[in-house]
C-alpha positions in Angstrom: 84.7 99.6 80.5 85.4 101.3 83.6 89.1 101.4 85.6 90.2 100.1 88.8 93.3 100.4 90.9 93.7 97.0 92.7 96.2 96.6 95.3 97.2 92.7 95.8 99.6 90.6 98.0 102.8 90.0 95.9 104.5 86.7 97.0 108.2 84.9 96.5 109.4 87.0 99.7 110.0 83.9 101.6 107.4 81.6 103.4 104.5 83.4 105.0 105.6 87.1 103.8 104.4 89.1 101.5 104.4 92.6 99.9 102.1 94.9 98.4 101.7 95.8 94.7 99.2 98.0 92.9 97.3 97.2 89.2 95.7 99.4 87.3 92.7 97.1 85.7 90.1 98.0 82.9 87.0 96.2 83.5 83.4 95.9 83.8 83.2 96.0 87.6 85.3 95.7 90.7 85.0 91.9 91.3 86.2 91.3 87.5 89.1 93.6 88.3 90.3 91.9 91.4 89.9 88.4 89.5 92.0 89.9 86.7 94.5 91.1 89.3 94.9 87.8 91.1 96.0 86.1 87.9 98.7 88.2 87.1 102.4 87.0 87.4 103.9 86.9 91.1 100.7 87.7 92.7 99.7 85.3 95.6 96.5 83.6 94.0 95.0 82.1 97.0 94.7 85.6 98.6 91.9 88.0 97.9 93.0 91.5 97.0 93.7 94.2 99.9 92.1 97.0 98.1 90.3 98.4 94.9 88.9 101.6 94.0 87.8 103.1 90.5 89.8 105.6 88.8 89.6 107.7 85.8 90.8 107.1 82.3 93.3 109.8 82.5 94.7 108.1 85.9 94.7 104.7 84.3 96.9 106.1 81.1 99.7 107.5 83.3 99.7 104.7 85.5 99.7 102.1 82.4 102.7 103.8 81.2 105.3 102.2 84.0 105.1 98.4 84.6 103.9 97.7 88.0 106.7 95.1 88.4 109.0 98.5 87.4 107.4 100.6 90.0 107.7 97.8 92.7 111.2 97.3 92.1 112.3 101.1 91.9 110.2 101.4 95.5 112.1 98.5 97.1 115.5 99.6 96.0 114.8 103.0 97.4 113.5 101.6 100.7 116.8 99.3 100.9 118.8 102.3 100.3 117.3 104.3 103.1 117.0 101.3 105.4 121.0 100.5 105.3 122.3 103.8 106.9 
């Protein structure tokens, strides 16, 4: 089993708009990892993955300790706080 970091388009941002979200995926190859990432909730299923790369098992385990959705919400809240000022 190999480990990959896959960057996808996240939906639910309004018509024609999207943001990016990263997933750590365990798969046999990059194509399988991209396919698994496209089936995750809130991902735009009709678009292909933006980027994918192989990562180490330690990086995979550290990334999986926090949900990708929680990490995204923390980043967007931080971005919105900076943007208001």
